[in-house]
KOLDRENTOR-782875 format. One record per residue (C-alpha): residue number from 1; chain; x, y, z. Coordinates in nm, 4 decimals, padded with zeros to 6 digits. Example, Ala and Ser with C-alpha at 12.3 -4.5 7.8 and 13.67 -1.06 7.14 Angstrom:
# KOLDRENTOR-782875
+------+-------+----------+----------+----------+
: resi : chain :       xx :       yy :       zz :
+------+-------+----------+----------+----------+
:    1 :     A :  01.2300 : -00.4500 :  00.7800 :
:    2 :     A :  01.3670 : -00.1060 :  00.7140 :
+------+-------+----------+----------+----------+
This chain:
# KOLDRENTOR-782875
+------+-------+----------+----------+----------+
: resi : chain :       xx :       yy :       zz :
+------+-------+----------+----------+----------+
:    1 :     A : -01.5811 : -01.2987 :  00.8249 :
:    2 :     A : -01.3345 : -01.0827 :  00.6382 :
:    3 :     A : -01.4430 : -00.9195 :  00.3047 :
:    4 :     A : -01.2307 : -00.9842 :  00.0015 :
:    5 :     A : -01.0504 : -00.6536 : -00.1077 :
:    6 :     A : -01.1892 : -00.4684 : -00.4125 :
:    7 :     A : -00.9826 : -00.3584 : -00.6999 :
:    8 :     A : -01.0103 : -00.0087 : -00.5422 :
:    9 :     A : -00.8839 : -00.1165 : -00.2157 :
:   10 :     A : -00.5830 : -00.2802 : -00.3735 :
:   11 :     A : -00.4834 :  00.0113 : -00.5826 :
:   12 :     A : -00.5289 :  00.2403 : -00.2675 :
:   13 :     A : -00.3023 :  00.0055 : -00.0861 :
:   14 :     A : -00.0440 :  00.0060 : -00.3642 :
:   15 :     A : -00.0408 :  00.3853 : -00.3806 :
:   16 :     A :  00.0024 :  00.4009 :  00.0253 :
:   17 :     A :  00.2950 :  00.1524 : -00.0054 :
:   18 :     A :  00.4776 :  00.3845 : -00.2577 :
:   19 :     A :  00.4693 :  00.6748 : -00.0278 :
:   20 :     A :  00.8087 :  00.7477 :  00.1362 :
:   21 :     A :  00.7437 :  00.7313 :  00.5069 :
:   22 :     A :  01.1012 :  00.8035 :  00.6252 :
:   23 :     A :  01.0298 :  01.1253 :  00.8089 :
:   24 :     A :  01.2737 :  01.3801 :  00.9024 :
:   25 :     A :  01.3394 :  01.3616 :  01.2893 :
:   26 :     A :  01.4008 :  01.7320 :  01.3172 :
:   27 :     A :  01.3041 :  02.0145 :  01.1068 :
:   28 :     A :  01.6328 :  02.1959 :  01.0417 :
:   29 :     A :  01.6554 :  02.4848 :  00.9716 :
:   30 :     A :  01.3106 :  02.5003 :  01.1388 :
:   31 :     A :  01.1934 :  02.8476 :  01.0002 :
:   32 :     A :  01.2434 :  02.7407 :  00.6247 :
:   33 :     A :  01.0908 :  02.3874 :  00.6771 :
:   34 :     A :  00.8041 :  02.5132 :  00.8830 :
:   35 :     A :  00.7153 :  02.7760 :  00.6168 :
:   36 :     A :  00.7395 :  02.4848 :  00.3544 :
:   37 :     A :  00.4856 :  02.2855 :  00.5472 :
:   38 :     A :  00.2623 :  02.5994 :  00.6097 :
:   39 :     A :  00.2629 :  02.6636 :  00.2382 :
:   40 :     A :  00.1748 :  02.3006 :  00.1457 :
:   41 :     A : -00.0994 :  02.2698 :  00.4006 :
:   42 :     A : -00.2580 :  02.6071 :  00.2743 :
:   43 :     A : -00.2316 :  02.4990 : -00.0837 :
:   44 :     A : -00.3708 :  02.1665 : -00.0292 :
:   45 :     A : -00.6703 :  02.2666 :  00.1872 :
:   46 :     A : -00.7731 :  02.5502 : -00.0293 :
:   47 :     A : -00.7785 :  02.3131 : -00.3470 :
:   48 :     A : -00.9872 :  02.0407 : -00.1882 :
:   49 :     A : -01.2786 :  02.0200 :  00.0452 :
:   50 :     A : -01.2889 :  01.7903 :  00.3513 :
:   51 :     A : -01.5332 :  01.7631 :  00.6222 :
:   52 :     A : -01.4728 :  01.9214 :  00.9468 :
:   53 :     A : -01.6551 :  01.7826 :  01.2647 :
:   54 :     A : -01.6048 :  02.0009 :  01.5708 :
:   55 :     A : -01.7103 :  01.7118 :  01.8283 :
:   56 :     A : -01.8301 :  01.3689 :  01.8333 :
:   57 :     A : -02.1828 :  01.4452 :  01.7137 :
:   58 :     A : -02.1896 :  01.3290 :  01.3601 :
:   59 :     A : -02.4560 :  01.5865 :  01.2812 :
:   60 :     A : -02.1931 :  01.8602 :  01.3383 :
:   61 :     A : -01.9999 :  01.7721 :  00.9996 :
:   62 :     A : -01.9666 :  02.0524 :  00.7541 :
:   63 :     A : -01.7714 :  02.1146 :  00.4455 :
:   64 :     A : -01.4161 :  02.2845 :  00.5511 :
:   65 :     A : -01.3032 :  02.5594 :  00.3071 :
:   66 :     A : -01.0510 :  02.7776 :  00.4516 :
:   67 :     A : -00.9233 :  03.0892 :  00.2878 :
:   68 :     A : -00.6084 :  03.1621 :  00.4942 :
:   69 :     A : -00.3393 :  02.9464 :  00.6726 :
:   70 :     A : -00.4320 :  03.1275 :  00.9864 :
:   71 :     A : -00.7832 :  02.9865 :  00.9659 :
:   72 :     A : -00.6552 :  02.6271 :  00.9202 :
:   73 :     A : -00.4252 :  02.6747 :  01.2094 :
:   74 :     A : -00.6767 :  02.8195 :  01.4293 :
:   75 :     A : -00.9111 :  02.5460 :  01.3508 :
:   76 :     A : -00.6745 :  02.2567 :  01.4048 :
:   77 :     A : -00.4312 :  02.4231 :  01.6663 :
:   78 :     A : -00.1006 :  02.3012 :  01.5159 :
:   79 :     A :  00.1953 :  02.2384 :  01.7530 :
:   80 :     A :  00.5395 :  02.1251 :  01.6282 :
:   81 :     A :  00.6932 :  01.8325 :  01.8124 :
:   82 :     A :  00.9776 :  01.6146 :  01.7266 :
:   83 :     A :  01.0080 :  01.2585 :  01.8943 :
:   84 :     A :  01.2507 :  00.9740 :  01.8636 :
:   85 :     A :  01.0347 :  00.8677 :  01.5669 :
:   86 :     A :  01.0039 :  01.1862 :  01.3622 :
:   87 :     A :  00.8986 :  01.5499 :  01.3665 :
:   88 :     A :  00.5792 :  01.6843 :  01.2781 :
:   89 :     A :  00.3156 :  01.9660 :  01.2987 :
:   90 :     A :  00.0238 :  01.8128 :  01.4925 :
:   91 :     A : -00.3420 :  01.8730 :  01.5469 :
:   92 :     A : -00.3993 :  01.9637 :  01.8937 :
:   93 :     A : -00.7612 :  02.1154 :  01.8875 :
:   94 :     A : -01.0464 :  01.9103 :  01.9506 :
:   95 :     A : -01.2628 :  01.8052 :  01.6536 :
:   96 :     A : -01.2031 :  01.6028 :  01.3297 :
:   97 :     A : -01.0985 :  01.7164 :  00.9944 :
:   98 :     A : -01.1939 :  01.3914 :  00.7839 :
:   99 :     A : -00.9576 :  01.2878 :  00.5202 :
:  100 :     A : -01.1975 :  01.0188 :  00.4056 :
:  101 :     A : -01.5160 :  00.8620 :  00.5687 :
:  102 :     A : -01.2833 :  00.6659 :  00.8111 :
:  103 :     A : -00.9607 :  00.8704 :  00.8827 :
:  104 :     A : -00.9155 :  01.2122 :  01.0269 :
:  105 :     A : -00.5969 :  01.4286 :  00.9843 :
:  106 :     A : -00.3776 :  01.4111 :  01.2896 :
:  107 :     A : -00.0635 :  01.5729 :  01.1683 :
:  108 :     A :  00.1909 :  01.6719 :  00.9024 :
:  109 :     A :  00.5461 :  01.5584 :  00.8447 :
:  110 :     A :  00.8212 :  01.5957 :  00.5907 :
:  111 :     A :  00.9829 :  01.2763 :  00.4416 :
:  112 :     A :  01.3338 :  01.2415 :  00.3302 :
:  113 :     A :  01.2357 :  01.3396 : -00.0324 :
:  114 :     A :  01.1239 :  01.6788 :  00.0997 :
:  115 :     A :  00.7699 :  01.5947 :  00.0492 :
:  116 :     A :  00.4963 :  01.7203 :  00.3001 :
:  117 :     A :  00.2915 :  01.4230 :  00.3985 :
:  118 :     A : -00.0475 :  01.4565 :  00.5647 :
:  119 :     A : -00.1171 :  01.1722 :  00.8274 :
:  120 :     A : -00.4750 :  01.0510 :  00.9044 :
:  121 :     A : -00.5730 :  00.7867 :  01.1531 :
:  122 :     A : -00.8946 :  00.5722 :  01.1893 :
:  123 :     A : -01.0517 :  00.4746 :  01.5018 :
:  124 :     A : -00.7863 :  00.1986 :  01.5615 :
:  125 :     A : -00.4893 :  00.4388 :  01.4939 :
:  126 :     A : -00.4359 :  00.2842 :  01.1511 :
:  127 :     A : -00.2593 :  00.5553 :  00.9391 :
:  128 :     A : -00.3046 :  00.6582 :  00.5926 :
:  129 :     A : -00.0695 :  00.8870 :  00.4022 :
:  130 :     A : -00.1433 :  01.1897 :  00.1865 :
:  131 :     A :  00.1127 :  01.3696 : -00.0173 :
:  132 :     A :  00.0365 :  01.7398 : -00.0296 :
:  133 :     A :  00.0954 :  01.8997 : -00.3574 :
+------+-------+----------+----------+----------+
């Protein structure tokens, strides 16, 4: 039996619907746009605390509090790829950086408005989107 949505669920769904998900297919010029994404990731992750889980063991969860972009990159193992859908900086190392209790970050993209968006999936690959400010 499906549970009814709470007001918080409805508000969350409305915020998700408002996020522009028309992502750039290529980052051109790459050097300028990749630096923009790096700055947004660094700024976002130094202001907020997320949970890092290095493997499937729930007991390995701990707060993720990076102090440099390099530390974030080394932990998540970013790789840039562009597909027929859109370009992004994707998490390639094992482990999970939890955006919430059910979704972990899988990558970062730039939408047509120039916003850097974090993409997080649940175990069914249902995505949520987080604007990095």
